[in-house]
C-alpha positions in Angstrom: -49.1 -34.4 -12.3 -50.6 -35.5 -15.4 -49.7 -31.6 -17.3 -46.0 -32.4 -16.2 -46.0 -35.8 -17.7 -47.9 -35.1 -20.6 -45.9 -32.3 -21.4 -42.8 -33.3 -20.6 -43.8 -36.3 -23.3 -44.3 -34.4 -25.9 -41.2 -32.7 -25.2 -39.6 -35.4 -25.7 -41.4 -36.8 -28.8 -39.8 -33.3 -30.1 -36.4 -32.8 -28.8 -33.6 -32.0 -31.3 -31.0 -31.2 -28.6 -31.6 -34.3 -26.1 -32.1 -37.2 -26.8 -33.5 -40.4 -24.3 -32.3 -43.0 -24.7 -34.0 -46.6 -24.2 -31.5 -49.2 -23.9 -29.8 -46.9 -21.2 -33.3 -46.5 -19.0 -33.1 -50.3 -19.7 -30.0 -51.1 -18.1 -30.3 -48.0 -15.2 -33.5 -49.5 -14.2 -32.0 -53.2 -14.4 -29.4 -51.9 -11.7 -31.2 -49.4 -9.7 -34.6 -52.0 -9.4 -33.3 -54.0 -5.8 -31.8 -50.4 -5.0 -34.1 -48.4 -4.4 -34.0 -46.5 -1.7 -36.2 -45.9 1.5 -36.7 -41.8 1.9 -35.1 -40.3 4.9 -35.9 -37.1 4.9 -33.9 -35.4 7.2 -31.0 -38.0 7.4 -28.5 -35.3 7.5 -30.0 -33.3 10.7 -30.5 -30.1 8.3 -33.6 -30.1 8.4 -36.3 -28.4 11.3 -38.7 -30.5 12.6 -41.2 -30.8 15.4 -44.8 -32.9 14.1 -46.5 -29.8 14.0 -47.8 -26.9 12.0 -44.0 -24.8 12.9 -42.8 -27.8 10.8 -44.8 -27.0 7.8 -44.3 -23.3 7.5 -40.4 -23.3 7.8 -41.3 -26.0 4.2 -42.7 -23.4 2.8 -40.5 -21.0 3.2 -37.2 -23.5 2.8 -39.3 -24.3 -0.3 -39.7 -20.7 -1.5 -35.5 -20.4 -1.8 -34.8 -23.9 -2.8 -33.5 -22.4 -6.1 -30.2 -21.7 -7.9 -27.1 -21.9 -6.0 -24.4 -23.1 -8.8 -23.5 -19.5 -9.0 -21.4 -19.4 -5.6 -19.5 -22.8 -5.6 -19.5 -22.4 -2.1 -23.4 -22.2 -1.6 -25.5 -25.4 -0.8 -29.2 -26.4 -0.1 -27.5 -27.9 3.4 -26.4 -24.4 4.0 -30.0 -23.1 3.5 -31.7 -25.8 5.0 -29.5 -25.3 8.0 -29.5 -21.6 8.2 -33.4 -21.4 8.5 -33.5 -24.3 11.3 -31.5 -22.4 13.5 -33.3 -19.2 12.1 -36.3 -20.5 13.6 -34.7 -22.2 16.1 -33.4 -19.1 18.1 -37.0 -17.5 17.2 -40.6 -18.5 17.3 -41.4 -16.5 14.8 -39.5 -15.5 12.1 -41.5 -17.0 9.8 -44.6 -15.3 10.8 -46.5 -13.8 7.5 -46.4 -10.7 8.5 -42.5 -10.6 8.6 -41.6 -12.2 5.8 -42.8 -9.6 3.6 -40.2 -7.5 5.5 -36.9 -9.3 5.2 -34.1 -7.5 3.1 -31.2 -8.9 1.3 -29.4 -9.0 4.4 -31.6 -10.0 6.9 -31.1 -13.2 4.2 -27.7 -13.6 4.7 -28.0 -12.7 8.3 -30.2 -15.8 8.2 -27.8 -18.2 6.3 -25.3 -16.7 8.0 -23.7 -15.9 4.8 -21.4 -12.9 4.3 -22.1 -11.7 0.9 -24.5 -11.5 -1.4 -26.9 -14.5 -2.5 -27.1 -16.4 -6.1 -30.2 -14.5 -7.3 -30.9 -12.6 -3.9 -33.0 -10.0 -5.0 -35.8 -12.7 -6.4 -35.5 -14.5 -3.5 -36.9 -11.7 -1.1 -39.3 -10.8 -3.7 -40.8 -14.7 -3.3 -40.6 -14.6 0.5 -42.2 -11.0 0.4 -45.0 -12.8 -2.3 -45.6 -15.7 -0.1 -45.6 -14.0 3.5 -48.3 -11.3 1.4 -50.6 -14.4 0.0 -50.6 -16.6 3.4 -51.8 -13.3 5.4 -54.2 -12.9 2.5 -55.4 -16.6 1.5 -54.9 -18.9 4.3 -54.6 -17.0 8.0 -51.0 -16.6 7.7 -50.3 -20.0 7.8 -48.4 -22.7 5.8 -50.9 -25.3 7.7 -54.1 -24.0 5.9 -52.9 -24.3 2.8 -52.3 -27.9 3.5 -54.7 -28.9 5.5 -56.7 -27.2 2.4 -56.1 -29.9 0.0 -58.1 -32.6 0.8 -54.7 -35.1 1.3 -54.0 -35.1 -2.5 -50.3 -33.4 -4.0 -51.8 -32.8 -6.9 -54.6 -30.4 -5.5 -51.8 -29.1 -3.5 -49.5 -28.7 -6.4 -52.5 -27.1 -7.7 -53.1 -24.3 -4.7 -49.1 -23.6 -4.8 -49.0 -23.1 -8.8 -52.4 -20.5 -8.1 -52.2 -18.7 -5.3 -48.1 -18.2 -5.5 -46.9 -17.3 -8.9 -43.4 -17.8 -8.2 -43.6 -21.9 -8.2 -45.3 -21.6 -11.8 -42.7 -23.7 -13.1 -44.1 -23.7 -16.6 -42.9 -22.4 -19.9 -43.4 -22.5 -23.8 -41.7 -24.8 -26.4 -42.5 -24.4 -29.8 -45.7 -23.2 -29.5 -46.8 -25.5 -26.7 -46.7 -24.9 -22.7 -44.7 -27.5 -20.4 -45.4 -27.8 -16.8 -42.5 -28.5 -15.0 -43.4 -27.7 -11.2 -40.2 -28.6 -9.5 -40.7 -26.7 -6.1 -44.4 -26.6 -5.7 -44.1 -30.5 -6.2 -40.9 -30.4 -4.1 -43.3 -28.9 -1.6 -45.8 -31.8 -1.5 -42.9 -34.2 -1.4 -40.7 -32.7 2.0 -43.9 -33.0 3.6 -44.1 -36.9 3.0 -41.3 -37.4 3.6 -40.2 -34.9 7.3 -43.8 -36.8 8.5 -43.4 -39.9 7.1 -47.1 -40.2 5.3 -48.7 -39.0 8.2 -50.4 -35.5 9.5 -49.7 -33.1 7.0 -47.8 -35.2 4.8 -50.5 -38.0 4.3 -51.2 -37.8 0.5 -53.2 -40.3 -0.7 -51.9 -39.4 -4.7 -48.0 -39.6 -3.5 -47.2 -41.3 -6.6 -48.7 -38.6 -9.0 -45.5 -36.7 -8.2 -42.7 -37.1 -10.8 -38.8 -36.1 -10.4 -37.9 -32.2 -9.7 -36.0 -31.4 -12.6 -33.0 -29.7 -11.9 -29.6 -28.9 -13.4 -28.2 -31.6 -11.3 -30.5 -35.0 -12.3 -29.7 -34.2 -16.9 -26.1 -34.2 -15.8 -26.6 -37.9 -14.0 -29.0 -39.3 -16.5 -26.5 -37.8 -19.3 -23.6 -40.1 -17.3 -25.9 -43.0 -17.1 -26.3 -43.0 -20.6 -30.1 -42.1 -20.3 -29.8 -38.6 -22.1 -27.8 -38.0 -24.7 -27.2 -34.9 -25.9 -26.7 -32.5 -29.4 -22.5 -31.9 -29.6 -23.4 -28.7 -29.9 -25.6 -28.6 -26.5 -22.8 -30.8 -25.2 -20.1 -28.4 -25.8 -22.2 -25.8 -23.9 -22.3 -27.0 -21.2 -18.5 -28.7 -20.9 -17.1 -24.6 -21.5 -20.2 -24.0 -19.0 -22.1 -21.4 -20.8 -25.0 -20.1 -19.3 -28.1 -21.4 -21.2 -30.5 -19.8 -21.5 -34.0 -20.5 -19.2 -36.7 -21.2 -21.3 -34.7 -21.6 -24.8 -35.3 -24.9 -26.0 -32.0 -26.3 -24.8 -32.7 -26.0 -21.4 -36.6 -27.2 -21.4 -35.4 -30.9 -23.5 -32.5 -31.4 -20.4 -35.6 -30.6 -18.1 -39.4 -32.5 -19.5 -36.0 -35.4 -21.2 -35.4 -35.8 -17.5 -39.1 -36.3 -16.3 -40.2 -38.1 -19.2 -36.9 -40.5 -19.0 -37.4 -41.2 -14.9 -41.3 -41.7 -15.5 -39.9 -44.3 -17.9 -37.6 -45.9 -15.8 -40.3 -46.3 -13.1 -42.9 -47.5 -15.6 -40.1 -50.6 -16.1 -38.8 -51.4 -12.5 -42.4 -51.2 -11.4 -42.9 -54.2 -13.9 -40.0 -55.6 -13.3 -40.1 -56.2 -10.0 -44.3 -56.4 -9.4 -43.7 -53.5 -6.9 -45.1 -49.6 -6.7 -42.2 -47.6 -7.0 -42.0 -43.8 -6.1 -40.5 -41.1 -8.6 -39.6 -39.1 -5.1 -37.4 -42.6 -4.4 -36.5 -42.3 -7.5 -35.3 -38.8 -7.3 -33.6 -39.2 -4.4 -31.6 -42.3 -6.1 -30.3 -40.2 -8.8 -29.6 -37.0 -6.6 -27.3 -39.0 -4.3 -25.4 -40.8 -6.7 -25.0 -36.9 -8.5 -23.3 -35.6 -5.9 -21.4 -37.9 -5.4 -19.0 -37.6 -8.7 -18.0 -33.9 -7.8 -16.5 -34.0 -11.4 -20.3 -34.3 -12.9 -20.8 -31.2 -14.9 -24.6 -29.2 -15.1 -26.2 -27.0 -17.5 -26.2 -23.4 -16.2 -29.4 -21.7 -16.3 -30.2 -18.8 -13.6 -33.7 -19.4 -12.4 -36.2 -19.5 -9.9 -37.2 -22.7 -10.6 -33.6 -24.7 -10.4 
């Protein structure tokens, strides 16, 4: 994941709308050093898990659809994970590659027990079709075959994901430079690692290569913690709930500076404690912090990469 680290670090050096505050990094690292959570992947019991290939298929479908809930204030990741779990429990073939290619928006809503159109519903359906088609074409229809071909490397899995599935190619151009973020592809690797407890399909020798998952909650948490500081014009846009266009300088800086800042927090905690810290663990800590702050104001961008 060196591409993600190096390009987001470059954005941080060029950023004009978002600033990384190193005194804030020091304070957060000191606070977090003794409270890094152990990753409990299914602590809420909302995910499907059978310790086999069907779990891998479930996770790929889950992470294909894991983006952009905010336009519907009542929709959440929990609805997605538990809805897909219930679907698979009632029909073990629901996520077969040939069926993924045929789902419609209303059928997806039914799976999630949702009565109205989903945010970016057409895009969600398109991505399901894309994943089903490529699984059938290149991996015998099975996500487990995709994972088996990565040689126990999370970085190689992310590379395979982004080369085979265009919907996972989370990169953009900023000031003439290509910037890589790869949120959902990295989440797939992290979900496998967490679900299988680092064994079997989740056995990655380089899980430490994964960065945080640059979404819309993490930047807001980092700002609240004093790690990120926003230019007044950007701060006003966020406070007014005005949409920030995907690929704009502001949007790229919010996500890229978040990745860079958390990498620096991770390095500092490791230095303070003498222990390896995983970005996956820090992401969980930050996400949990954000969920506990209902008044947290995040930026709003309509994108399949969130």
